[in-house]
C-alpha positions as CSV (number, residue, x, y, z in Angstrom):
1,M,0.0,0.0,0.0
2,E,1.3,3.5,-0.9
3,Y,2.2,5.7,2.0
4,K,-0.5,8.3,1.1
5,W,-3.3,5.6,1.6
6,K,-1.7,4.5,4.9
7,A,-1.8,8.1,6.1
8,F,-5.4,8.3,5.0
9,S,-6.3,5.1,6.9
10,V,-4.8,6.7,10.1
11,T,-6.8,10.0,9.7
12,S,-9.9,7.9,8.8
13,I,-9.9,6.4,12.3
14,G,-9.8,9.9,13.8
15,S,-12.6,11.0,11.4
16,M,-14.7,8.0,12.3
17,M,-14.4,8.8,16.1
18,A,-15.4,12.4,15.4
19,G,-18.4,11.3,13.3
20,I,-19.6,8.8,16.0
21,D,-19.0,11.3,18.8
22,G,-20.8,14.1,17.0
23,T,-24.1,12.2,17.0
24,I,-23.9,9.6,19.7
25,V,-23.6,12.1,22.6
26,L,-26.7,14.0,21.5
27,L,-28.8,10.9,21.9
28,A,-27.7,10.4,25.5
29,L,-28.4,13.9,26.8
30,L,-31.7,13.0,28.5
31,P,-30.3,9.8,30.2
32,I,-27.3,11.9,31.4
33,A,-29.5,14.6,32.7
34,R,-31.7,12.1,34.6
35,D,-28.8,10.0,36.0
36,L,-26.7,12.9,37.1
37,S,-29.6,15.2,38.2
38,A,-28.2,17.8,35.9
39,S,-29.9,21.1,34.9
40,Y,-30.4,22.0,31.2
41,I,-27.6,24.5,31.6
42,A,-25.2,21.9,32.7
43,I,-26.2,19.6,29.9
44,I,-25.7,22.3,27.3
45,W,-22.2,22.8,28.7
46,V,-21.6,19.1,28.1
47,I,-21.8,19.9,24.4
48,I,-20.3,23.4,24.5
49,A,-17.3,22.5,26.7
50,Y,-16.0,20.1,24.1
51,L,-16.4,22.5,21.2
52,L,-14.8,25.4,23.1
53,A,-11.7,23.4,24.0
54,M,-11.3,22.1,20.5
55,T,-11.9,25.5,18.8
56,A,-9.7,27.6,21.2
57,L,-6.6,25.3,20.9
58,V,-6.6,23.9,17.4
59,L,-4.7,26.8,15.9
60,S,-1.9,26.7,18.5
61,L,-1.7,23.0,18.3
62,G,-1.3,23.2,14.5
63,R,1.6,25.5,14.9
64,I,3.2,23.2,17.5
65,S,2.8,20.2,15.2
66,D,4.6,22.1,12.4
67,I,7.6,22.6,14.8
68,Y,7.7,19.4,16.8
69,G,6.2,16.9,14.4
70,R,2.7,16.0,13.3
71,K,3.0,12.2,13.9
72,R,3.9,12.9,17.6
73,M,1.1,15.4,18.1
74,Y,-1.5,13.2,16.3
75,N,-0.6,10.1,18.4
76,L,-0.8,12.3,21.6
77,G,-4.2,13.4,20.5
78,F,-5.4,9.8,20.4
79,V,-4.1,9.2,23.9
80,V,-5.7,12.4,25.4
81,F,-9.0,11.7,23.6
82,I,-9.0,8.1,25.0
83,V,-8.3,9.2,28.5
84,G,-10.9,11.9,28.3
85,S,-13.5,9.5,27.0
86,A,-12.8,6.9,29.7
87,L,-13.1,9.5,32.4
88,C,-16.3,10.9,30.9
89,G,-17.8,7.5,31.4
90,F,-16.8,7.4,35.0
91,S,-18.1,10.9,35.8
92,P,-19.9,11.0,39.2
93,D,-21.7,14.3,38.4
94,A,-22.3,16.9,35.7
95,N,-19.3,19.1,36.8
96,F,-16.9,16.2,36.4
97,L,-18.4,15.3,33.0
98,I,-18.0,18.9,31.7
99,A,-14.4,18.9,32.9
100,F,-13.6,15.6,31.2
101,R,-15.4,16.8,28.0
102,V,-12.8,19.7,28.0
103,L,-10.1,17.0,28.1
104,Q,-11.8,15.2,25.2
105,G,-11.9,18.5,23.3
106,I,-8.1,19.0,23.8
107,G,-7.5,15.5,22.4
108,A,-9.8,16.3,19.5
109,A,-8.0,19.5,18.8
110,M,-4.7,17.6,18.5
111,L,-6.3,15.3,16.0
112,T,-8.1,17.9,13.9
113,A,-5.1,20.2,13.9
114,N,-3.1,17.5,12.2
115,S,-5.5,15.4,10.1
116,L,-5.7,17.8,7.1
117,A,-2.0,18.6,7.4
118,I,-1.1,14.9,7.3
119,L,-3.2,14.3,4.2
120,A,-1.9,17.5,2.5
121,E,1.7,16.3,3.2
122,A,1.0,12.7,1.9
123,F,-1.0,13.5,-1.2
124,P,0.2,15.6,-4.2
125,P,-1.7,18.8,-4.8
126,N,-3.7,17.3,-7.8
127,E,-4.9,14.4,-5.7
128,R,-5.9,16.2,-2.5
129,G,-9.5,16.6,-3.6
130,I,-10.1,12.8,-3.6
131,A,-8.3,12.5,-0.2
132,F,-10.5,15.2,1.5
133,G,-13.6,13.9,-0.3
134,S,-13.0,10.3,0.9
135,T,-12.7,11.7,4.4
136,A,-16.4,12.7,4.0
137,I,-17.3,9.0,3.6
138,I,-15.7,8.1,6.9
139,W,-17.3,11.1,8.7
140,G,-20.7,10.2,7.2
141,V,-20.5,6.5,8.1
142,G,-19.3,7.5,11.6
143,S,-22.4,9.8,12.0
144,V,-24.8,7.0,10.9
145,I,-23.0,4.5,13.2
146,G,-23.3,7.0,16.1
147,I,-27.0,7.3,15.6
148,I,-27.5,3.5,15.5
149,L,-25.1,2.8,18.3
150,G,-26.5,5.6,20.4
151,G,-30.0,4.3,20.1
152,L,-29.0,0.8,21.0
153,I,-26.8,1.9,23.9
154,V,-29.4,4.2,25.4
155,S,-32.1,1.6,25.0
156,F,-30.3,-1.4,26.4
157,T,-27.3,-0.3,28.5
158,T,-26.1,2.9,30.2
159,W,-25.1,6.3,28.7
160,R,-21.6,5.8,30.0
161,V,-20.9,3.2,27.3
162,I,-21.2,6.0,24.6
163,F,-17.9,7.4,25.9
164,W,-16.2,4.1,26.7
165,I,-16.7,3.0,23.1
166,N,-14.1,5.5,22.0
167,V,-11.4,3.7,24.0
168,P,-11.0,0.6,21.8
169,I,-11.3,2.7,18.6
170,G,-8.7,5.1,19.9
171,L,-6.3,2.3,20.9
172,I,-6.4,0.9,17.4
173,G,-5.8,4.3,15.9
174,T,-2.9,5.0,18.2
175,A,-1.2,1.7,17.4
176,W,-1.7,2.1,13.7
177,A,-0.6,5.7,13.6
178,Y,2.6,4.8,15.5
179,R,3.3,2.0,13.0
180,V,2.7,3.7,9.7
181,L,2.9,7.5,9.9
182,R,6.1,9.2,8.9
183,E,7.2,12.1,11.0
184,S,6.7,15.5,9.3
185,K,7.3,19.0,10.3
186,S,8.2,22.4,8.9
187,P,11.4,22.4,6.8
188,T,12.8,25.1,9.1
189,A,11.5,23.6,12.4
190,L,15.0,23.2,13.8
191,G,15.4,27.0,14.2
192,E,11.8,27.7,15.2
193,S,10.1,28.0,18.6
194,F,6.5,28.2,19.8
195,D,5.2,31.7,20.4
196,L,3.5,31.3,23.8
197,P,2.3,34.9,24.2
198,A,0.6,34.9,20.8
199,A,-1.0,31.5,21.7
200,G,-2.3,33.0,24.9
201,L,-3.8,36.1,23.3
202,F,-5.5,34.1,20.5
203,T,-6.9,31.5,22.9
204,G,-8.1,34.3,25.2
205,A,-9.8,36.1,22.3
206,I,-11.6,33.1,20.8
207,T,-12.6,31.8,24.2
208,S,-14.0,35.2,25.2
209,L,-16.1,35.3,22.0
210,L,-17.5,31.8,22.4
211,V,-18.0,32.1,26.2
212,G,-19.8,35.4,25.6
213,V,-22.1,33.7,23.1
214,T,-22.8,30.8,25.4
215,W,-23.4,32.9,28.5
216,G,-25.7,35.2,26.4
217,L,-27.8,32.2,25.5
218,L,-27.9,30.7,29.0
219,Y,-27.9,33.7,31.3
220,G,-29.0,36.6,29.2
221,W,-27.3,39.1,26.8
222,T,-27.4,41.9,29.3
223,E,-25.7,40.0,32.2
224,T,-22.5,41.6,33.3
225,S,-20.4,38.4,32.7
226,T,-21.7,38.2,29.1
227,I,-20.9,41.8,28.4
228,V,-17.4,41.5,29.9
229,A,-16.7,38.5,27.8
230,F,-17.6,40.3,24.6
231,L,-15.7,43.4,25.6
232,L,-12.5,41.4,26.0
233,V,-12.7,40.0,22.4
234,L,-11.6,43.0,20.4
235,P,-8.6,44.1,22.6
236,L,-7.3,40.6,22.9
237,F,-7.6,39.9,19.2
238,A,-6.0,43.3,18.4
239,A,-3.2,42.6,20.7
240,F,-2.7,39.2,19.0
241,V,-2.5,40.8,15.6
242,Y,-0.1,43.4,16.8
243,W,2.2,40.9,18.5
244,E,2.2,38.6,15.4
245,T,2.9,41.3,12.9
246,R,5.1,43.7,14.8
247,V,6.9,41.8,17.7
248,S,7.0,38.0,17.1
249,T,9.9,36.5,15.1
250,Q,8.1,33.1,15.0
251,P,4.4,33.9,14.6
252,I,1.7,31.3,15.0
253,I,0.0,32.7,11.9
254,D,2.0,34.1,9.1
255,F,-0.3,36.8,7.9
256,G,1.4,36.5,4.6
257,F,-1.0,33.6,4.0
258,F,-3.8,36.1,3.7
259,R,-2.1,37.9,0.8
260,T,-3.2,34.9,-1.2
261,R,-6.7,35.7,-2.4
262,T,-7.8,32.1,-2.7
263,F,-6.6,31.2,0.8
264,T,-8.4,34.2,2.4
265,L,-11.7,34.0,0.5
266,G,-11.8,30.2,0.8
267,T,-11.3,30.4,4.6
268,V,-14.0,33.1,5.0
269,A,-16.4,31.0,2.8
270,A,-15.7,28.0,5.1
271,L,-16.6,30.1,8.2
272,L,-19.9,31.4,6.7
273,Q,-20.8,27.9,5.5
274,S,-20.2,26.5,8.9
275,V,-22.4,29.1,10.6
276,A,-25.1,28.4,8.1
277,I,-25.2,24.6,8.2
278,F,-24.4,23.4,11.7
279,S,-27.7,24.4,13.2
280,V,-29.9,22.9,10.4
281,N,-30.2,19.3,11.7
282,F,-30.3,20.6,15.3
283,L,-33.5,22.6,14.4
284,L,-34.9,19.7,12.4
285,V,-34.7,17.5,15.4
286,F,-36.8,20.1,17.3
287,Y,-39.2,20.2,14.4
288,L,-39.6,16.4,14.3
289,E,-40.0,16.1,18.0
290,G,-42.3,19.1,18.6
291,V,-44.4,19.2,15.4
292,Y,-44.6,15.5,14.6
293,G,-44.3,14.3,18.2
294,L,-41.5,11.8,17.4
295,S,-39.1,10.6,20.0
296,V,-35.5,12.0,19.9
297,L,-34.2,8.6,18.7
298,T,-36.7,8.4,15.8
299,A,-36.1,12.1,14.9
300,S,-32.3,11.4,14.8
301,Y,-32.9,8.4,12.5
302,L,-34.5,10.8,10.0
303,I,-31.3,12.8,9.9
304,V,-29.5,9.8,8.4
305,P,-30.2,10.8,4.7
306,Y,-28.0,13.9,5.3
307,A,-25.0,11.9,6.6
308,A,-25.5,9.1,4.0
309,A,-25.5,11.7,1.2
310,V,-22.3,13.3,2.4
311,A,-20.7,9.9,2.6
312,V,-21.8,8.9,-0.9
313,V,-21.1,12.2,-2.7
314,G,-17.9,13.2,-0.8
315,P,-15.5,11.0,-2.9
316,F,-17.1,12.1,-6.2
317,G,-16.8,15.7,-5.0
318,G,-13.2,15.1,-4.4
319,R,-12.6,13.6,-7.8
320,L,-14.5,16.4,-9.5
321,T,-12.4,18.9,-7.6
322,D,-9.1,17.3,-8.8
323,R,-10.5,17.2,-12.4
324,F,-12.4,20.4,-12.8
325,G,-11.1,22.7,-10.0
326,A,-12.3,23.6,-6.5
327,R,-14.2,26.7,-7.4
328,R,-16.7,25.0,-9.8
329,V,-17.3,22.1,-7.4
330,A,-17.7,24.3,-4.3
331,T,-20.1,26.5,-6.2
332,I,-22.3,23.6,-7.1
333,G,-22.2,22.3,-3.5
334,L,-23.3,25.7,-2.1
335,A,-26.0,26.1,-4.7
336,L,-27.5,22.7,-3.7
337,Q,-27.4,23.6,0.0
338,I,-29.1,27.0,-0.7
339,V,-31.9,25.3,-2.6
340,A,-32.3,22.8,0.3
341,L,-32.4,25.6,2.9
342,V,-35.1,27.6,1.0
343,A,-37.1,24.4,0.8
344,L,-36.7,23.7,4.5
345,S,-37.9,27.3,5.3
346,Q,-41.3,26.3,3.8
347,L,-41.9,23.3,6.2
348,T,-45.4,23.2,7.7
349,T,-47.1,21.0,10.2
350,G,-48.3,18.8,7.4
351,T,-45.0,18.4,5.3
352,P,-44.6,14.7,4.4
353,I,-41.6,13.1,6.2
354,S,-40.6,11.5,2.8
355,L,-40.2,15.0,1.3
356,L,-38.1,16.1,4.3
357,A,-35.8,13.1,3.7
358,V,-35.3,14.1,0.1
359,I,-34.5,17.7,1.0
360,E,-32.0,16.4,3.6
361,A,-30.4,14.2,1.0
362,V,-30.0,17.3,-1.3
363,F,-28.5,19.2,1.6
364,G,-26.0,16.4,2.1
365,F,-25.2,16.2,-1.6
366,G,-24.2,19.9,-1.4
367,G,-22.1,19.4,1.7
368,G,-20.4,16.4,0.2
369,M,-19.3,18.5,-2.8
370,F,-18.4,21.7,-0.9
371,F,-16.2,20.2,1.9
372,P,-13.5,18.5,-0.3
373,A,-13.5,21.4,-2.7
374,N,-13.2,24.1,-0.1
375,T,-10.6,22.1,1.9
376,S,-8.5,21.4,-1.2
377,M,-8.8,25.1,-2.2
378,V,-7.5,26.4,1.2
379,M,-4.8,23.7,1.9
380,S,-3.4,23.8,-1.6
381,H,-2.7,27.6,-1.3
382,A,-0.8,27.3,2.0
383,P,3.0,27.2,1.9
384,Q,4.8,23.9,1.9
385,G,5.7,23.0,5.5
386,R,3.0,25.2,7.0
387,F,0.1,22.7,6.5
388,G,-0.3,22.4,10.3
389,I,-1.0,26.2,10.6
390,A,-3.3,26.1,7.5
391,S,-5.2,23.1,9.0
392,G,-5.5,24.9,12.3
393,V,-6.8,28.1,10.7
394,L,-9.4,26.1,8.7
395,N,-10.6,24.0,11.6
396,T,-10.7,27.1,13.9
397,V,-13.0,29.0,11.6
398,R,-15.2,25.9,11.0
399,N,-15.5,25.1,14.7
400,T,-16.1,28.8,15.6
401,G,-18.8,28.8,12.9
402,A,-20.4,25.7,14.4
403,I,-20.7,27.2,17.9
404,L,-22.1,30.5,16.4
405,S,-24.6,28.4,14.4
406,F,-25.6,26.6,17.6
407,A,-26.2,29.9,19.2
408,V,-28.3,31.1,16.2
409,S,-30.5,28.1,16.4
410,L,-31.1,28.4,20.1
411,V,-31.9,32.1,19.8
412,A,-34.3,31.4,17.0
413,V,-36.1,28.7,19.0
414,T,-36.2,30.5,22.4
415,A,-37.4,33.7,20.7
416,A,-40.3,31.8,19.1
417,I,-41.5,29.4,21.8
418,P,-41.2,29.4,25.6
419,S,-37.7,28.6,26.8
420,A,-38.9,25.7,29.0
421,I,-40.3,23.9,25.9
422,A,-37.3,24.7,23.9
423,Y,-34.9,23.2,26.4
424,A,-37.2,20.2,26.9
425,L,-36.9,19.6,23.1
426,F,-33.2,20.0,23.3
427,L,-32.9,17.4,26.0
428,G,-35.3,15.0,24.2
429,A,-37.6,15.3,27.2
430,F,-40.6,16.8,25.4
431,Q,-43.6,14.5,25.1
432,G,-46.3,15.0,22.5
433,H,-47.1,17.6,19.9
434,L,-46.7,21.4,20.3
435,S,-50.0,23.2,20.5
436,H,-51.1,24.7,17.2
437,S,-50.2,28.3,18.2
438,V,-46.8,27.3,19.6
439,A,-46.1,25.1,16.6
440,A,-46.9,28.0,14.3
441,A,-44.6,30.3,16.3
442,Y,-41.8,27.8,16.2
443,L,-42.1,27.2,12.4
444,S,-41.9,31.0,11.9
445,G,-38.7,31.2,13.9
446,Q,-37.3,28.1,12.2
447,S,-38.1,29.5,8.8
448,L,-36.3,32.7,9.6
449,A,-33.2,30.8,10.8
450,F,-33.1,28.7,7.6
451,L,-33.4,31.8,5.4
452,I,-30.6,33.5,7.3
453,S,-28.5,30.4,6.7
454,A,-29.4,30.5,3.0
455,G,-28.3,34.2,2.9
456,L,-25.0,33.3,4.5
457,L,-24.4,30.6,1.9
458,V,-25.2,33.1,-0.9
459,V,-22.4,35.3,0.5
460,S,-20.1,32.2,0.8
461,L,-20.9,31.4,-2.9
462,V,-20.0,34.9,-4.0
463,L,-16.6,34.6,-2.2
464,I,-15.9,31.3,-3.8
465,R,-16.6,32.8,-7.2
466,L,-14.1,35.6,-6.4
467,T,-11.2,33.1,-5.6
468,G,-8.5,32.4,-8.1
469,A,-9.0,28.6,-7.8
470,V,-10.4,28.2,-11.3
471,G,-9.0,24.9,-12.6
472,P,-7.4,21.7,-11.2
473,V,-4.5,22.2,-8.8
474,E,-1.2,21.5,-10.4
475,P,2.2,21.2,-8.5
476,A,3.8,24.0,-10.5
477,R,0.8,26.3,-10.0
478,F,0.7,25.4,-6.3
479,E,4.3,26.5,-5.8
480,A,3.6,29.8,-7.6
481,A,0.5,30.4,-5.5
482,T,2.4,30.1,-2.3
483,S,5.4,32.2,-3.3
484,A,3.6,35.5,-4.2
485,P,0.2,37.1,-3.5
486,E,-2.5,36.9,-6.1
487,T,-3.6,40.0,-8.0
488,G,-6.7,40.9,-9.9
């Protein structure tokens, strides 16, 4: 087996764990809340704590991996994730569970900071589309497995098993990564050092932003702690930019990256797409539980068409990217998702479930085309030896977008229906249909959220069209793109 496919097999294990973890935990929220006597705020923090840790640290960890080695960091990520997962399963109360979810998030940050970099290092530029597209298969399969396993585990065992199941998968991944991965790092790593002040400033800025959003949702937008968190964002980020551009000799982010138009616009497009799509299935579960009166498990099963479509289309999206260029494929993907979101905004209390499944599949088709194209676009316009930083930037904006999208969905729901019902839906504790008036209010808020998401995707599509990534990525063109800024 060629090394590039061995590297892909390693990152696939990490993607599989991420896909499983992304869906399986949601199915266990109600059993966790009951068993640990946790409030809805604590349960929401079970989700948010993981995302916060992963988002705040992934950029710094990408830089560390460029300096000290991606294989070493990736293996350490497996170990930390395994330990965090095992401890989550043994949590005696909600506070311990939240703390261990942070540890899980740190391990996930180590994995995600390096997965794209490992693939970009292993595959030539004109084959990265298929590599990133094939990753979508693994994630999609993992998501479906997570739903199925989650249902079986919650129905027949204890919620603790959903965390323990990561342990054997992680052990296999660690052993295989240690055996087959080659160590890779920046060509100039020997003379480089990690910029700790910059890492602290960036982590502080992104954490303040995400904590402000979370506290605003949970405790109110006018609370002192929420306001203080938001007030810290701008000065911390400004200090980070100043330090990186004027003081640091070994910056975490080389802002020269952003002189390349394709890298910049592709990254911003990824952020907007993430804000737009992450909340969609979250809101649909509310819709299926509240409007149709389905159980959380049955509602989750109806999200399978999305994950299945991503898994099926991802490799084709990757191959099309390699053949016709990232811009064209990403454009088609976004257009499909815009159509799906507009269709979702028209849902009523009588929409057939079969129609919803078709719309979900179209939505997944679009995602399966956009993800490999956009990832290839950004990673192929990062300098050689700086793939860890590029991967960190891309994952940071996507994860930040996911949390902001989560916030948008909760704001839309709690603005439309009583918060008590909204959080009962979130936990899967709501029983029965919403009343006609409440259902109508909810559908109005959901429709607005979907139309906002469609608008964000329109902006993302415009940015993709403005990139310079017109045709297939070729090695010579790649080197030129990373040696000088694009013009015109």
